[in-house]
N, C-alpha and C positions, 0 to 999 in steps of 0.2 A: 590232210587226213590226220587225225589224232586219235589213238586208241589207248584206253586206260586198262590197266590190270591192277587189281587190288591184291596186296600180299599181306598175310597176317602179321600183325605187329610183334608177335612172339618170336618170329624168326630172327636169329642173331647173325647168320651169314648173309651178307649183302654183296652180291656181285652183279655187275652190269657189264655187258659185252657189246661189241660193235655188231652191226647186222651180219657181217661176214664171219663173226666169231673169233677173229684173230686178236683184237685189242680188248683187254679186260681191265676193269677197275674193281678192286676189292676194298670195300668200305667196312671198317670195324670200329667198335667201341670197347675200349679196354679200361676198366675201372673209371668210367665216366669221361674218358678222353678219346676223341675221335681221331682216326688216322686212315690212310689209304695207301694202296700200292698199285703199280701198273705193270702188266705184262703184255708183250706182243709176240704172237706165235710161240708162246710158252717160254719166252725169254724175259728176264727181269729188266724193265726199263727204269722204273723208280722203286726203290726199296721203301718199306713202311715209312710214311712221312706224315707229319702232324697236320691237323686241320683245326679250325675254330677261330673265334673272335673274342677280344676283350673289349668291353663296351662300358659306357656310363651307366647302363642299367643292369650291369652284372656280367659275369663271365659266361661265355659260350664256348669255352675251351676245356673245361673240366667240370666235374659234378653233373654231367648230363645224364638224362634218362631217356631212353628211346620210347617214343609214343606211336610210331607207325612208319610205314614206307609205301611208296607208290611207284610203279614202273609203267611207262607208257612209250609207245612208238611214235616218233615224230617223222612225218613225211611231208615235206614242203618243197615247193618250187617257187623261186623268186627271180626277178631280173635285176641286173646291176649295170647301168649304162656307162659307168666311169671307171672300169677296173679291168682285170686280166681275164675275166670270163663274164659273159653277159647273161647267161641263163643257167641257174644253179639249182640242182636237185639235191636237197639236203635230207638225208635219212639218218636217224640216230635213235638209240634207245636212251631214255631218260630215267634216272633214278632220283626220286625226291625222298630223302630220309628225314624224319621229323623228330626233334628232341625237345625236352623241356629242361630249363636250368633250375638252379636252387631257388630263384625268385618266381618260378612258374611261367616265365616267358618262353617263347618258342623260337628255336632255330631250325631252319631247314637247310640241309646240305644237298646241293643239286649237282648231279653229274649228267652230262649228255655225252654219249659215246657214239661217234660215227666211225667209219671204217679206219680212218687214220687220225682222227681228231677227237680230243677230249675237251669239253668246256665245263668249267666248275665255277659255281657261285654260291652265295649264301643269301637266305631271306630271313629277316628278323621280324617277329610280330609279338604283340602284347595286347592283352585284353584291357589293361588299365593305363598304359603309357602311350604317349602320342608322338614322341620323338626320341632319338638316340644318337649318341656320339660313339663312333667306332674309334677306339684308341689304338688298336693293333690288330692286324691280321696274322694269324699263326700259320697260315698255309705254307707248307714246306715242300721241297723237291730234293729227295735224298738219292743221289746218283751212285751207281756202283763205283768202286775205287778206281777202275781202269779208265774212267771217262775223261775225255779231253774237251776243251772249251773253245768256242768262237764267240766271245762276248765282249761288250764294250763298256768301259767304266762310266759311272755317273760322275759328272763334274760338279764341284761345289759352287754355290752361288758366289758371284763377285770375282771369279777367275776370268781370265781372257780379256779381250779387247773391250774397253769401256764397261767392264763389269757385266758383260752380256751373258756369261755362262750361268747355268747350264744351257747350252744350245744344242746338245745331243749330237756333237760332231767329233767324237773321240775315235781312236783306232780300235780295231777288234784284235783280240788275242788270236793266235793261229795255232790250233792244237795245243793250247795251254793246259797245264795240269790243274785239276780242281784243287781247292784248298790254297791256291796262290792268291795273296792279297791283291786287291785292285789298285790301280794307280793312285787314286785319291782316298781310298779307305772308306768309302761310303756306298759301296755296292755297285750294281750294274743296271744299265738301261735296257728295257725291252726293245726288240725281241732278243732272245739269247739262244744260241745253238750249241748243242752238246753231242759229241761223238762217243758212242759206246763200243767202239772197235767193231768187230765182226757182228755184233748184235744189232747195230743200227744207229739211228739218229733221233734226237728229240729237240724240238723247237718250242720254247716257252714264250708266251706273249700275253697281252691283255686286250680286251675289247669291251664295248658297252660302257665307256666312260663318258658321262654327261655332267651337267652342272650339279647332279646329285651325288657325285663321287669325286675322288681325287685320282690322278694318275699315279700308279704305284711302280715299284721297281723291284729288283732282286737285291737281297742283302749280300754282305760278304759271305763267303763260304765258311761253314763251321769246320772244325778240325777233322770231322768225319766226311766232309764233302757234301754237306747239305746246305741248300740255299732256302731262304724264306722270303715272303712278301714284306716289303718295307714301304712306309709312307714317305712323302716328300720330306726333305730336310727343313728344319725350322727356319733357317736363314734364307731359303729361296724367296725370290721376289722381294729382296731387301726386307724380309720379315713380315711383309704384308700378308695377312690371312693366317688361319690356323693350318697346321700340317696334319690334322686329323680330319675325319669326315662326320658331318652332322646332317641328318635328314629326318623327315617324318616317317612314322611307321604305318604300314609295313615298309621295310627298307630292303631293297635288292642291291647287293654289291655289284661291282664290275665282275666280268667273267675273266677268269684266267684260262688260257688255252694251252693245250699240250698236244703238239703234232708229232706223231710217232711213225717211223718207217724203217724198214730194213735197208732202204736206199734213200737217196736224197730226193727222189721223185715226189713223195707226198709233201716234203718241205716246200719245194718250189711251187707246187700246184695248189697248196692249201687255200681254202676260202673260209677258214675258221674265224677270221675277224668279222665276217659278215653274217655267218649262219645263225647266230643266236640274238641278233639285234634287229630292230625294226626302224623304219623311217619315223622321225619325230615330228615331221611336218610334211605337207605336200609341197612339191616344187611350184613356185609361182609361174614358172615357164620352163621350157626346155633349155637346159644349160649345155652349151656347145663345147665339147672337147676340141683340141686342136694343137697346132704348132705355132710357135711364136718366135719372132726375132727379138734380140735382147742386146742392145748396144753395150750396156754397162759391163757385162762379164768379160769382154776383151778390151773395149775402148775406155772403160772405167768412168769416173765421175765427170771428166771433161766432156764426155759425149752427151751429157744431159743438157742439150740445147736444142733449139728449134730446128736448125739446119741439119744436124746429125740425125735427129729423129725422123725427119723427112727421108733421109737416106735409108733408114732401117724400115720405115713404112714401105718404101719402094722395093726394098729387098724382100719383105714379106709378100708383097703383091707379085713379084717376079717368081717366087717359089710357091705361090698358091697357099701361103700360110694364113691361118685365120686371125692371128693376133700379132701385135707388137707390145712388148713390155717396156714401160718407161719407168726407170728406177728412181732412187732417192734424189732429193733436192729439186724435183721438177717444179714444185710450187715457187721456189725462189729463182731458179735458173731459166724457167720458161714462163711461169706465171699462169694464173687461172684463165685469164682471157685468151691468151695465145694457146693454152692447152685445149680450150674449146675449139679453136681454129684447127689445131692438129687433129683432133678427133674427127672433125668434119672432113679434113683432107684424107684421113685414113679410111673413113667410110666411103669416100668417092673411089677408093682403090679396093673396096671390098675387104678391108682389114679392120678389125676391132682393137680397142685399146685396153690394156691392163695397167693400172697405176699402183705404185709402191707407197706404203705408209709405215711409219714408226708406230709400234703398239702403244707407246707412251707410258705414263705412270712413273713411279719413283724407283722402279726395279733395275734401271741401268742408266748409264751416262751417255748413251749413244746420241750424238748431236744431230743426226740426219733428220731432215724434215721431209714431208709434213708431220708435225707433231700435234698432240692435243685434239686429234680428230676421231680416235677409235676407242678411247678408254672410258668415256662416259656416254650414257644413252642420248642426252640431248645433242651433244656434239656429233656423235656418230650418225644419228638419224638426219641431222642437218647436212652432214657431208654426203651421205648416201643419196639424199634428195638431189643434191647438186650433181653427183655422178650420173644419176639416172637422167637428169635434165640435159646434160651435155652429151650423153650417149656412151659413156664408159661402161664396159661390160664385165670387168673383173678387177679385183684388188689383190695385191700381195702385201701381207702384213707381217712385220718383222719384230724380233727382239722380245720374246715373251719371258724366258728365263725361269721356268718353274712348272710344277705339276700339282700345286695345291688346288683344293676345291674352288677357291675364289678365282684362280687363274683359268681353270677349266670352264668356269662360268663366263669369263671374258671371251674365250674362244666361241662358246655357244651363243653368246649375245651378238657377237660380230656376224656369225653365220646366219642367225635367225633374222637379224635386221637386213643383212645383205640379200637374203632370199626375198624378203618383202619388196625390195627395190630392184629385183631382177639382176643381181650382181653375183658372180662366182667368186670363190675365195681360195687363195693359196697362202699357207702359213710358212714363214721362215724364222730361223732362230727359235724353233718351236718344238714341241713335244711330238712323239709318235701319235699319228691319228689312230684312234682305237675304235675301228668300225665306222668311222665318220663318213666314208663315201656312201654308206647305206643310211646312216642315221640322219645325215644332213645333205640332202641331194645337191646343194650348190657347193659342197666342198669338193674341189677338183684335185688338189694335191697338197703335200707338205714336204718340207725339207727333212729335218730330223736325221741328218746324216752328214758325213764329211763329203761335200759335193764339189762341183766343178769350179766354183769361185776360188777354191784353194789351189787350183792349177796355176792361177795367175799370181797368187801371193807367194808361193814358195816352190823352188825347183824340187825339193824333197817330195812334195805331193805330185808334181808333174811326173817325176820318175816312177811314182807308184800308181799312175792312172790305170794301167791295165790290171794291176793287182786288185784295185777297188772293184773293178768290173767282175771279179770272180769271188768277191766276198759279199757284197751288198745284195745280189740276187738270192742268196741263201739265208739272209738275215733280214735286214731292214725292209727291202723291197718285196720280200715274200709275204708280208702281212698287210701292206698298204701301198698305194701309189707314192712314189718318191720323186721329188723335183730335183733331180741331179743336175740338169742343164747339160745335155750331151752335145756332141758333134762340133769339133774344132778342126779346121783345115789349115789355119795359119801355122807355119813352122815355128815362129817365135810369137808368143801369145801377147801381142801388143798391137796398137793401131799402126805404127810405122814398121813393125817387124824387124826393128834394128836392135832394140833392147827389150829384155823380158825373159820369162821362163821359156825353155826350149821343149817343144813337144817331142816325146820319144816314141809314141805309138804310130801305127800306120794309118793311112787314109781309110782303108777298108775297116779297120778297127773302129774308127770314128763313126762310120755309117752303122756298124753293128750295134753301137750303143743305143741307137734309136729303138731297137727291138729288145735288147738286153734289159734296159731300164724301162719300167712301166710307170707312166704318169699320164693322167688324162689330159693335162696341158704340159707340153714339152717346150721349154725355153732353150733354144739352141744357141750355140756359140759361133754360128756362121757370121761372116762379115761381108760387106758389099763386094770386096775384091774377089771373093771366092766364086762369084758368078762368071768371071773371066778365066779363072784358074782351073776349075774342075771340069771334067768331061760331062757331056750331056747325060750319060747313064747314071752318074752320081747325082746330078741335080734332079733328074727325073725321079730317081728313087726317093729323094727328099720330098718331092711334090706328092708322091704316091703313098708313102708309108703312113698308116694311121697311128693314133695314140691310145686308142682303146681297143679291146680285143673280145672276140667271142669265145675263144678257147686258148688255153696255154698248156703246153706239154714240155716237161723237162726231158732233154735228150742225153746229156752227159756232162760231167764236170766234177771238180773237187775244189773246195774253198781254198783260194790262194794260188791255184794252178791254172785252171781253165774252166770255161762255162759254155754250154750250148743249149739253146732253148728254141722251141717252135711255138709260134703264135699264129692264130687264124683270125682274119677279119672277113666276114662274108665267105666267099668261096676261095679266097686267096690265102696261101700260107706264106709266112715269113720265118726263116730259120736263121739265127745269128749266133756266132761264136766269138770268143775272145781267148787269147793266150797270154797269160801273165808271166810266163817263164822266158828265160834268156835263150832258149833253144827253140828252133822251129818245131811244129807239131803236126803230125799227120793223124787224122782220125777217120774211122769208118763209122758214119752216122747211120743209125737204124731209123728209117722213115717208111715203115710198111704201108701207110696210107697213101704214099706217093709212088708206089711201085709202078715202074714203066713210064713215069711222067718225065717230060722235059722241064727243066728248071733253069732259071737265070742265076748266075753266080757272080757276085762282086768279090774279088779276091785280092790277096797281097801280091803285088809284083815285087821283083827283086829290088827295085829302087824305092820301095815302100809307098808308091802311089797305088791307086786302086785300078785293077784290071777288070774286064768284063768278058764272060764266056757263057755258053750254054752247056748243060750236062744232062744226062739221063739217069734217073734212079734205077738201079739194076733190078733184075727179076727177083732178087732176094730182099728188095726194099732197102738197099744200101747205097750210100753215096760217100765216096772218099773225098775228104777236103784237106787242104794244107793251110797252115797259118804260120806266118813269120814270127820271130820273137817279138813280143809285145804287139802282136798283130791280131787280125780278125777276119771274119768272113760273113757275108750275108747272102742268103739264098731265097729266092721267091718264085712262086708259081706264076704261070702265065694268066 
């Protein structure tokens, strides 16, 4: 249902509020320059911040004249099969304010305001011009001086292993002061979380990015504590492609999202990435979410051989997993003919195969093959025809290294072609998916974070595994599925468990990460020996737990300290928690919808293995749980 209200153009006061009246955006025009501010429950969340665009057809940031405005109620319900909620009811008030610039062309500033979410975009139109290049977005975010940050720096092109950065795998600040320069001096990657003390929280992100736009980021902070939108760096992707945006008119920009709450609950539960976008094509088939074994993450490159993959296919079958992921070098170490044989064997075990690819192009020096299969349309379509013919169901494509419009087009081309051939897609070494689970129905997940492969590479990251589980749910994973690659039971993270990084977290923590991290396809770090080492209640949980959800509810937590979330699939609830601190933690969880119910609990034993018990949620809807240092807990209903 869409209802229109026309407002006289002579009005200068422009305020649009959420349906519950608590979240308000004030849009103003001062001497031809547009700006906005945000309040929540009468508290200032963003001070007056600039708006506008600089373009090839003139400035839309100054010299503007207002020509009208329109307010409408948006009331929509949509389904989302591959995310943290399956049926979403989106209600928002939309303000479209129209302006003309000195050349007589039109800019529309669009704000949609839901109860805790703001979405903002621009539309440019012209009676005489057919296309436009956006040179700069002036959209700003001016936070109060007491704000602290949980934000991750953008890395420059060419840094890191084989010049693969930016791969969006940097560390987050922890209650950092605004105005602090970033590590690399080129701004910050979306999403970005800000704490306004007792006034609440703000999460900034972006959605609706297709081949018609570039992925943007946040600039460095100004001396006053203001951030603005920045386009990709010129050097990204080894200089391939423009770092501006060019498209035909009318041109709709990406949407910038602002999630606001007095607590962290709206941050964790937000669906802002999906609310303002639409599917760009119909799915060619039903794309199946699920769990996958993955030899490479623990056994590494040497496991990419026929015999070891048979072991991981058998492991997937024993755990009722839907998939096995076969990683880099498979074309050389297994070969295409034997790969077809492996796929047939997997299918005989009711397991489907996902194959890894290098994204190719000149933007990095990564040597892994297959190469030259995904970066041009003829090669890509030929490869996907082969994948379909042998029965492969998914691909993992790696090493993109940029956010330019030409790079976003490559993502879109891969997704579009894969959909035609019935193949699901997972991106690694890749940018944040910006609404892609809804826009591209075969997009299952993406990395875009510092994830579990780093546990193998460095003891530093292994030591911080529990810490990551209390940062990423409030930031990266709040706005899109994230392929972290959870669940490791080996004490030493290697094939022989004699040399390698040493796991510090408990077994119950590892199980909890299946619920803490949301990804439509979960690639687990379990290995064949775990079948004999773990008790039945642990293995049965892995067989049972889903990867997509009908509902998500934030329970408790604070970034860097602890996190507890509840997720529902069908009639069964799963509640999971993690403790990042060096002291044990006792929490009283508020679970009013489970009052009086008996639940199963997988908990931390003193020896750091996983124990099992039943418990009853009391008459006040409360359940007391304990977590060991770097520990966790998983609760599920019968």
